[in-house]
N, C-alpha and C positions, 0 to 999 in steps of 0.2 A: 469348437465350442459348441456341439450338436445340443439341441432343448430336449429335455427328457421327455419319453415316449408317456410319460403319465401327466403332464400339462393338462392343466382342466381350467375351465372357466377363466375369473379376470380381462370378461367381455368390457366391462366401462374402462377397464386401468388401460386396457390396450387400445379402447376408442380415445381416451385424454392424450395416450403417445402419441396414436396417430395425427391426431387434431392438432396438436402442439406440433408437428412435424409437418404438416401442411404450413402452416403459419412460416415456420421456418424457410420450406421453400419458397415461398412468396416474398422473401425477403426480410422478414421481421425474425431476427436473431430471438432464442428461445433459449430459456434454462429449465429442467422440471427436476426438482426435489424430490426423490422418491424414498419416504421411509415406511418403515415397518420391523418391527421386533425380529431376531434371529430367526432363520426359520421358516418365514413366513412365505418365502417365494420370491423374494425380490430379484435375486439372479434368474430365474426361472424365466419371469416376465419381461426381462430385458433382453434375454435371448432371442426369446419369441419376437417381441417387438423389431429385435435388429433383424431378424431374418424376412419381417413383411415389411421393413422401410424404404425399402428400393433408394437409400441413401447412394450418393455418386463414391462416397467414401465414408468407412467406418473406422474410426479410431476406439478401439477396447482395449480399456488398462483395467488391472483388479488390482487394489492395495491391498498388501499384507500386514499383517502386525508386525511379524518380523522384521519388516523393511522400514516402518515408520520415522526410523531416525535416519533413514539414508536419503542424504541430501540429492533431491532431483530424480529417486528411484522411480515413480508415477511416470515421470515427465520422460525418461529414459524408454518405458514401457512404450510409449505414447507414438515417441519417434520412430519406433524399430518399423511403425506399419505406414512411416512416410518415407515416399520415394526419394532416393539419396538424391538426386539431381536438385531437388528442393533446397535443402539444407547445404548442398555443396558449398555456397558465399556466403556462408552464415557460421562465422568460425564458433558461436555460442553454442549451437545446434549441431553440429557437422560432425561432430565426436561427441556428444551430449554432453549437458551443461556441467562446468567445474565445479566444485562442491562450494565455492567460493562467488560463484559469479552472481548478479545483484538479480531476481528476481521479476524486476522492473525491465533489465535487460533482458533477462530470457524472455519474458513476457512480451516484449516489443518484435521481439526475432519471430516467437510464436505465430505473434499476428500476421505477418508476412506468409508464413508457411500459410496459416489456413486462408488467407485471403487468395493463393494460388490454389490450392486444394481446390476451392469452389468452380473453378475452371470446368470440374469432371463434372459438377451438381452439387447437391444439397451435402454439408458436411452432418455425419452423425459420431459425437463424441460421448462415449459410456465411462463413467468410473464408478465401478462397481466396489462395494465397500470403501465409500470415500473419507467413513470417519477413520480410517488408518493411511490416508494419506500424509505423505512427508508435508512438511511446513512448505521449505521452498517452492514445492511444486504447486500446492496450493495458492500461494501467492502468486507466482505465475501464470494461474488459472484464472484467478481472481482480476489481474490485471486486463487479461484478453479480454474477459467475459465486462466488465466496466468498460469498454470499449467498442464493442460489436455495436453496430447500427445498421444497415441495412444488407446483412448478411444472413447468409447460407446456413445456418448453423444454428444444431439442436444439440445441446451438454444436458444429458441424462447422469445425474449422480444418484446411487443407492446407498441410503444410510441405514445403519440397526439405527432404530429410536432409542434404547437403551443406552447407547454409547454418548458420546461426547466427543465431536467433532473439532478438528482444530479450529480453535477461534478466528483464522484467515476465512474460512469458510462463510463468517457471517456479512461478508463484506458482500459475495454473492447474494445472500438470503435478503439483503437490503434494496436489493435491484428489482424491486416490485414489478415497475412495469415490462420486465424480461421473465420474470418468476411463477412460476405454475408449482405448488405445492401438491406434492400428491402420497395420499396414504393407504397402504395396503393393509386391509385387517383380513381377519377370517372369511375362510371360503362359505358360501349360504347354503341349505340343507342338501340342493341338487348338485351343485357340486361335491360336497360332502359325497354323495351318493356315486356319481361318477369318479371321483379319486379311488373309491374301493372298488369299483370294476377295473378300473386301470393298473391298480396293482395286483391284481387278481384275487380280490375276494369278494364276496357275495354281491350280488343286486339287491340294493337293500329298500326295502319299502318307504313310502313318505314318512312315515313315522318313528321306522329305527334310524332313517337320516336322519332325521331332526333331531331325535333323541342324541346321537353322535355328534351332530351339530353343536348341540348344546354342552355337550358332556367336555369339547374339545375346543370350545369358543370357534371352532373353525379353523382352528390351526394346522396347515396342511402336514408337518410333522409330528405334530400329534396324534391327527388322524391315520396317519401314515403307522406309527410305532402301535395304536392298537388293533389296527386291521391286520398287520404282521403280528400281532401277540395274541391275541383272543381269538380263538375257535368261531370261525362263522355261524355256528349254531346260536352260540350267544350272543355274537352280535345282531341277529334278527328274529332272538325271544324278546320280547318286551319285559318278559317277567323275572327274565336274568338280568340282576342287577350287574352293571359295567364296574370295573375296577373303581375303588373310590379316587376323585380327582387328585392326582398327584402331578408332581411336575415333572417335566420331559426328562430331567437326570434321574427319577426313582423309577420309571419305565427303561431307562436306559442301562441301569445297574441290575435289574432283574431279569432283563435279554442276556448279561453279561454272566450273571452268574447261572444260568441255564447252560452256559457252553462248557466243554469239556475243561481239563485243569490243563493241557497244552494250549489250548487256545483262547484260555482266559489269560495266559501268559503273554501269547504274542498281543495283545490286546492292549495288555500293561505295559509293554515294551514301548510297543506304538506311543502310548499316553504321553511316557514318560521323553521319547524323542523330538516329539509335536506331532501337530497335524500330518504333515506329510514325512518322510522317510525311506531310506532305503532299504529295500526288503531285505540285503545282508545284513545290514544293522539292526534290522527287529529278530531277524531271528537268532544272532549272534548276543542279544542282551536277552532274549525269552529263553533261551538255551535248552530246548523243546527237541527231542529225539527228529519228529518228521515237522520241521515249520511247516510246510507245503500244505499239509493235512491240516494243522492248526488252522492256518490263513483261510483255508478254503472253508472252515466251518465258519469261522466268522465274517466273512464276505458272505456267505449264506444266510446269515444272521442279519444282516443289513449296517452291521459295525463298520466295517472295515471294507475298502475297495482297493483291487491291487491294478496302478496304471503304469504305461510304461514312459520311461524317463531315458530316452536315448538310448545307449545299450545295457541299461539294465532297468529292472523295474524297480517302483516306489508301491509303499505300501501308504494310502493317505484315509483318513476317517472320512466316513461320508458327508458328516457336519463336525463343525468344531465345537458344535455343542457337547456332542458325542465325547470326545476327546475331553472336554472340560470337564463332564459329569464323569470318569473314569479317573481322570488325574487327582480331581478333586477328594475321589472316596478312596486314595491310596493311603494307608497307616503311613505316620510320618519317617519310621524306621524303614521300612519298604521302599517308601520312596526317594531316599537317601541312596539306600544302597543302590538301588538302579541308576539313581546319578552318577553316582561315583562310577558305576562299570560300564555307563555310556561315554562319561571322560575318559577313561582308560582306553574303549573302543573306537574313539573319532581322536581326530587332531585340530588345529587350529582354534579360532575364533569358537566356533561350536563346544569343543572340548571345555574349550572354559568356562562355557556358561553352565556347563552341568557342573563343572567342578564349583561353581560359586554355588545353584542348588544343592551341592550334598555336602558343601562347610556348613563346619559348628564349631562356632569359637573363631579367635583369631588364627589366621594363615597366613604368615609373614610371607612364605613363597608365593602364594596365588596373590595376593595383596600385590607385591611388587611386580606380580607378571600384568595385574591389572594397572595397573598404574602408568608401566609403559604402553599398553596399549592405549589406554586414554588419552595419553600424551600423542601418541602417533595420531590418533583421530583427530585430536586437536588440530596438530601440523594441518591435516587435509579437511579441517571446516567440516566436520562430521561432530557437531557440536553437540547433538542429543545423546548420540552411542559415546562422546568422551565424556559425558556430565554424568550419564549412568553409571560407567566403569570405574572412573574415579570415585562415583560414591559409594559402589560395593566395594572398590579397595579398602577407603577409608573404613567402611562395616568390619572389614576383616585384620586390621590393621592390630598389632600388639601392640603397641605404646601410642598415648595421648599425641605426640611428638607426631608421628607419622598419621596418626588418624588427621590432625589437625592440618597438615601440610596436602595432604590427597582431601580436604574439604574445601580447601581454599583452590586448589587446582578444581575441582569440579565448578563451583562458584565462577571462577574466571571462564569455563566454556558455556555454562549457561548465561552469563552474561553477554558474552562474544556471538552468542545464537542470537541474541534479542529476547530469551523466554527469562523476563521479570519474575513473571510467576512461581516460577522454579525457584529464581533467586531470593525470591519474598520468603518461599516455603522453607529454605536450605536454610536463612538467616540466623536464627535462633540458633542451630548448630553451630553456625561458622563462629559468631559471637563468643560461644562456650569452648572455642580451639586455643590452641596455643599463641598467644601475642606475636603477630610476627610482619615485617613489611607486606608480605602478602596479603594478611588477611587485613590488613588496615586498608591497602591498595582494595582491595576485591569488594570491604565493604562500602568502602567512600566510593566509588565508582557506583554500586548498587543504590547508595542514597541521593547521589547525582543523579540519576535517572528514576530514580522516585519522586525530584523534588522536594528532597531534606538536607539542603544546603549548607548548614551548619553542621550537620552529622558530616556531610561530604565532605567538609575542607576539615575538618577534625582529624579524620581518618586517614584524606590523603597527605596532610601536612605531617603528620605523625609517620606515614609509608614512605616519605619524601627524607626525613631527617634520619629513619634508622636503616634506609636500605644500602647506604656504600657502594659498593662496586654493584650491587644486585642488577641484573640487567633489566627488573620491573620497574629499576627507577623511572626510566623516563615517561611510562607509561601513567606514573603515579603523579608526575611533574608535569605532563600535558593534562590530564583529567583535573586535578587544583587547577592550574591556567582557565580553564575554562570556566572552572568554577568561581573563580575568583573574576572573570568578564563577566559573568554572570548575575554577578553580588554588586559588580561597579566599582572592583577594588584595581583599577587599571594597573597599579603600578607591581600590583602583587602578580596580577597576570602576564605582566611582560617579563618579570623577573624569573617565572617557572615556568613560559615558554621559551626564555633565551637558555635557560638550565637544561629542558627536555629536547631541544635541538643540540645542543652541546655532548648528550650523553650517545652511547649507543642506544639502539630499540629498532623497533618495527618501521617500515616506511610510512604505514596508515595513521600511527600515533605522531611520527614527524611530520604529516600532513594535517593533522588536528593542532598540533603548536603552533607551527607558520600561521596558520588561521589564527589563531585567536594571537599572537603576537601582532600581525597587521592591523587587527580589527582592535586590539589595547592600543596599539599607538597611534591610531586615528584617535582612539576617545582622549589619549592624551594632547591632542592638537600634533602631534609627530610626524606629519603625513610624507613628508620627505624622508625620515626614517623607515614607514611601513614601504616604501616604494622602493627602498634601498634591499630590504629584507627580500622583496620579488625577484628583485635584479640577480640577487647572490643565489639565489634557492637551486636546489641539485640541479634541476630540469632548466632553468635560466628564464628570463624572463617571458620568453615565449611560449611556454608549458600552459595547460588550457588552467592550470591551477591558479600563474601568475594572471593571465589574461582576465578570467575570473574577478579575483579580488582588485586589479586594477579598473576594470570596467565599474564594479562597486563605487571606488574610492571616486574617482571620476563624476559619478553621479552624486555621493553624500557629497563633494565641493562644486558644484553646481553645473557640473556639463554634462548635462543632460544629450545631448545629442552624438558627444562622443562616448558618452556609456552605451549609448542604442546601439552605436556602429562595434565597438568592442563586444558586449554580452550578445548581439545577434550574431558575432562568428561563433561565438563559444556554443552557443544553443545549435547552430546550424552544424556543427561538428557533432553534436547529440551529446556532447559535454560526459562522454562515456566515461572519459578517466578521471571524472571527478566521483566521491562518495555522493549518495544521495542529497545529502543535507547542502554538498554545494551545487547539487542542480537546481535542487529548488530554490536557492539562492538566486543562482542565474536567471532562471527565469523569472522569480519574482520583482526583481530587483530591473530587470528589461523590461519588465510590465509597465515598473513606474518609472522608465525614461521614456517609453513611448506616449506614457500618460501626460507627463511632462512638456514632450515635443508635439503633440497632439494627434499623436498615432492609436488614437481609443480602440480602436477596431483589433489591431494588435494587441494592446496592451490587455482587451479582454479578453481573448483567446490564452494569452501566455498567463493571467493569472488564474483563470479558471484551470488548465491544464499543471500548473504547480499546484492550486488545492488539491487535484483528482489525485496527483503522485505522491503528494504529503498523505491522502487517507491509506492509500496503498498501502505505502511504505510502513506507515506507523509513525512518522516522523512529525515532533511537537513543535520544538524549537524550529523556528524558522516558519510554521504555519499560520502561526497571529500575523507575521508582515504580510503575507500573499494575501491575506482574509484582508488585510485591511488597504491592500493595494488595491484589490477588486471593489471594496467600498469607494474608493475614489471616484471611479470611472462610474460605478452605478449610480452615484449619488449625482456625479456630475452631468448624468442624461437625464436626472430625476425621477431616475426608477429607486422609490423609495422603500418597498420592500425588499428589494435586493441588497440595498446599501446596508438598510438597518441589521438583515440574517448575517450579513459580511463584517460589520461592525461588533456587531454581538458574538460572534464568534473569535475576533480576536479578541475581545475583552475577555471573552472565558481561556481563552492559551493564554494571556497576560497574566490572570488569576492564577492558573493551575503552575504555569511556569514563569515564577517573580525575575523577568529577565528584564534589564530598564530599557534593551531596545523593543520588546514585548511592549511593556508600557508605555513608550512614546508611540508606536504606532497606535496601537488602541486609542490611545488619547485623540490622536488625527484624524482616524479615521470618522470617528465621531464627530470631531468638528467641523470635518469636511462636509458631513451628513446638515450638520447645522448650518454651515455656511449657505450649500444650496439650497435650503428654507429661507435665508434670509433671517435667522433667529439669531441675533447678535449675542443674546444674553444665553444659548444655549452654546454657542460655541465657545464664551470664556468658561463658562461651565467643564465643560468637554476637557477642556486646557487643563483642570487644574491642577495635573497630575505635574506641570510644568514648574507649579511655585514652590516645588522642591528644588531646591539648588542645586541637590546633585544631580540630577536628571537633566535639568537643564544646563548644565554643564558641560555635561558629557554630551550630549544632542553640539551642544557649540562647537565643541571640538572636534568633534566629530567631523560637523560639516551642513549638515541638512538646517536648513531655516525656515523650513515650510511652517512650523508652530508660530515662528514670530510674525510670519505674513500674515498669518490667520488670526493672530492676537490682536496685532496693531489695527488690521481692520475692524474688527469687532470694537475694538475701543471706541476709532472711529463713529461707529455707527451707532453707539450711545450716546455721543458727544461727550467722552470722558477724555475731554483736550489735553488738559495737563499730564496723565498716563498714557496717553496717544504719543502724545512729543518725546517723553522719554525709550517708549517700545520702539518708534520710528528711528529714532537714532541711533538704538542698540543695532537694528534691520541692518540702516545705512551704513553703518560702520563695518559689519560685516559681510556687505556685500561688496562696498568698495576693494576689498583685497582677492575677488576671486574672478575668472575670466566672466565674459560677458553671459548672462543665461536668464533663465527667467526668472529668477528671483530678482535681478537688475531691473528687467521691466515691473514686476509686481512693487518692488521698493518707489519704482519714478511713481507710478499710478496710486501709490498710497501717500505721496507726495502731496503731488496733485490734490486727492481730496481732504489732506491737512489743509493746503491752502485756500481752498474753496471755503473750510469751516471760519476762517479769520475774518473777514473773506478779502482774498486779495488775488483778486481773478487772474491777473498777469503775470503772479508767480505760481499761480495753478495751471496756465497754460504751456508756460514753459518747462514745467516739472515732465505735461503730459508728453508735450513734444521730443523733451529731450529722452524720455519711456520709449516712442515712437523709432526714433535713430538706434537705440540701442536693438529695439526688438527687430530691426527691418535686416541684422545681421545673425539672428539666433534663430531656433527652431521652437516657438513656444506658442503655439497655438491657442490656448486659453486667456493666454496673460497676455498676449497682445489684442486679442478681440475684446478682452474686457477694457482695458487700455483704450481703446478704438470707441467704446462703447461713451466710456467717461469724457473724453474728449470733443467727442460728438453731440454731448448731451450739454457741456459748459458753451460750445461753438453756437448752441440752439439759442441761447440768449444774447447772442451778440448781433451785428448788423447784417452780417454776410450768413444765409442759412444753407448755401449748397456746398460746403466745404464739410457741413456735419452730417447733410444728408448723405454725400460720399462717404463719409465715415462709417456710418451706422449702416448703410448698404454694405459696405464691405465686413463691416463686423457680423452681421448677419449672415452674410454665406459663411464666414469662415464657423459661427457658430452653429449653422445648421448641417456643416459637415464633419463637426464633432458628434453631433445629437444632443448638445449641451442645452436641455429643454429651459432648466430655470435661467439661464443667463441669457437663452433667446427670447424668452417672452419680456426680459426687462428692456432688451436690444426691442424689441417690437413694441412696447408702449414707448418708446423715444420717436421713432417712426410713426407712429400716431400722433404723437405732439404734435410730430412736425406736418400732419395734414396727409401723410403717405399711406398705403396701405401694406405691411409686410409680405414676401411671400409666400405660398401656400407653404407649408411646413413639409419635409417627407424625407425618407431616406435617400441619398443620391444614387442609391445602386437596388436598395432592397432585398438586400442580401441576408441571410443571417450570419453571428459571427464566422461559426464553423463553416459556413460556406466561404465568405471573405477570403480566412486562413487558407483554404483549398485552393481559392483561384488566384492570389498571389503567390501562393507555392507554385502553381501550374504556369501562371504567369512569367516566373522566374526561370523555368527551363526544366524543371524537372518532371520526372514521369510520375504515374499515377503511384508507383510501388514507392519510389522516393518521395512523395507526399505524403502518403499515409506511415511510412517509416517517421519521418519529420513530424508529424502530428498525432503517432499513436492510434491509428486506426488502419483497417483493413483497402487495399486498392481496391475493393468493389465497393468500399464505402466511397472512396473517393471518386469513383465512375457515378455514381449515384448523386453525388453533390454535384460535380459536372453538367450533368445531366439537364439539374434541374438550373446549375448558376446560368448555363444556354439558353433554356426555356425561359428563364426571367430577364434576362436581358437583350435576346432575340439575339443570338451569336450561335456560329456554328465553328467557330475555330479557336484553339491556342493563341495565334497569333493578334485574331481581333480582342478574343478577353485581356491580353496584356495592354493595346492600344487604350480599350474601354479602361483599365486601371491608370493607363498613364495619364490619361485626360483627367481621372478623379484626385491623383496627387498632385496635379497642377495647382499651384497656390493663388488663392484670389487676386486679381487686379485691383492696387488699391486706387 
């Protein structure tokens, strides 16, 4: 990849790239998005910059339009330049990512590799023609970029301005703190003059250079074409009118028309074969007596190049635009004839593509071959290629029935690959297809994925009812179960999920059905049946899937400590065997469990990581839940702006995907924020969705009582005693049948508040002390501290103040450790009323959530690399955080860090 000798100018662009690389060298990871129209010189600039960068490692990849549908094709190129020993112990990368590998997993593994590569110095990653990068490679790179922190990495992506890159690149373009946009425009007049000389043309006087620059807008390829096309005297003579402004394609066609007939035939044959083709194939297709002489003439005219390719030479167009201009000018009859000849010459998939281009009207044999190829590609998860070939097969089908079946197959591949845009574009054609179970299945699934649940239910029901022994019936039943669960029809969800599990079909479909069945049974209050399903799963009760669902059930039934223990184990295993939806839920519910038990630092890190993964994976269902949980912690700490942003996001997801669970969590997030602001009326307003008996019944059956705690407290705060009595009795009835936990502590606190309102001081104190007995055996930091504040406040009105002061001081320590600012302020008011000065507020360690997560992981005995893998950051970023942690805490070893964290985690002495 030697830069061309005729490189001129671009001093400012090279200066910007060098400056960005210097920032990366200093430990500020950077991304440069280099845009420009085709032929403007992006690749030349990238070559020149690469050779001058001084990078420790350069990973250069060039995307190809023909490989845009090849799963991980771009990353396969990138990994080819990585030392084998760095990927040897990474199964996902050792032999290259498999087509079905999750881009998040691939990105996490790539992070480890990039962390190791930085030991040799800064890493430069260049992606040329990034608009043609395959979707999965882009998603993996996006995952990496979003997690770069103090890394010596510069990613430069060269993109055609006129082409639309993969939507996944949008997540990189949203990383404004990391991003520098750089647009390549035309050369200036001096640079145009220099290019003329470099190309062997005349040395242009300033006026002639300005004229040529204005005429071509400084486009290097257009300047080159005119310098090579027009006599030097005409370029120099300002009295001579340059050719009228015309497209580059016109210039190309003029040049080709000037060639001899044999040379024209070689160029036309090459255009039909593609941007690059074997010389032997070009010669055979052109059919000229002396192909080498003809090729030499075309090379001399600047249309083609001959390049070595192993034992054979290849013919390559000097630029794709040249090939595009020649190909577009071919008469239809000639183009079809040449494609037919190419198909006869070539074999395999290449011949098939030429047969498609040569086909006119229905072709049963070709359609059958394309269908076979598309189905094989689907089996290897090459979704985009599969959909394209099945669509082509449909177009060539001789009958409506065959066309319909192939259209259905194409949409199945689109949906499996997550290409909802293509599915929506194909929907009218599929709806016009012959009715069949498969047609109903794919239309139902598309409707479900795009939030049209009534349509989805109708289509999926039809698919199940009509399928008979069709192997697609399991998929239809599983998706119908999911739609039924989202709509709150738990009985139908249970029946459909059980039907799906009883049928043959794909394992991932069975996993979806099992998840729906467990949640639907829980939503019917049948928790024992739900656990029995987990015990009877094909992988047994200790599978990752079963453990994750068991942890979620524990959380829902009030055992937050048990849920934290189970889900921590699942997440520590990195949940590699769970689908992305499962990983998000495991992380989100682990964050909620830690919120309930009082480990708010961990809850913050886990919720933010889940939110980040949801964005990268494009997951909607579940993202609202983790946003709501993030709002809990932010509200509890008094960070109103963050809490409001998370709460609003949860509400937005609930509106876009009207799942009852999403509605419930969005309402809880808003109510929790209002509770932290001591706005009882706003709490009740936020909880209005629970006025719907269907929603409150589902939540009560599943188990969470958080909404009842908030509702009862708000009624008491507003003095609505009769309503509060009914709400409190309902809460106590539900808490009585579950293991001791945070909800029992809350019920006791609310009972004490109610008795104070009567007023019955003795009954209130009895309720509070009974709550303290419960709190002594459970992890429920916030609930316990608030109970201690309530009892302390009550005791301050009695004859002995010392017990009250002790309780308030203990509560203060507990709330300070949480960082629960709104509730700490209430406690401080109580201490001041007792004539005491509250201790100064402050973070126990002064660490950021990311630093604390690193500290805890390292203190647990993990290496930097293992910590990076667990937190989805590089080992270099872990080292950077560790240096900050040691400096902040005055430590010098991992052993000292572990001891300090152990001191932090010790509970306050009551």
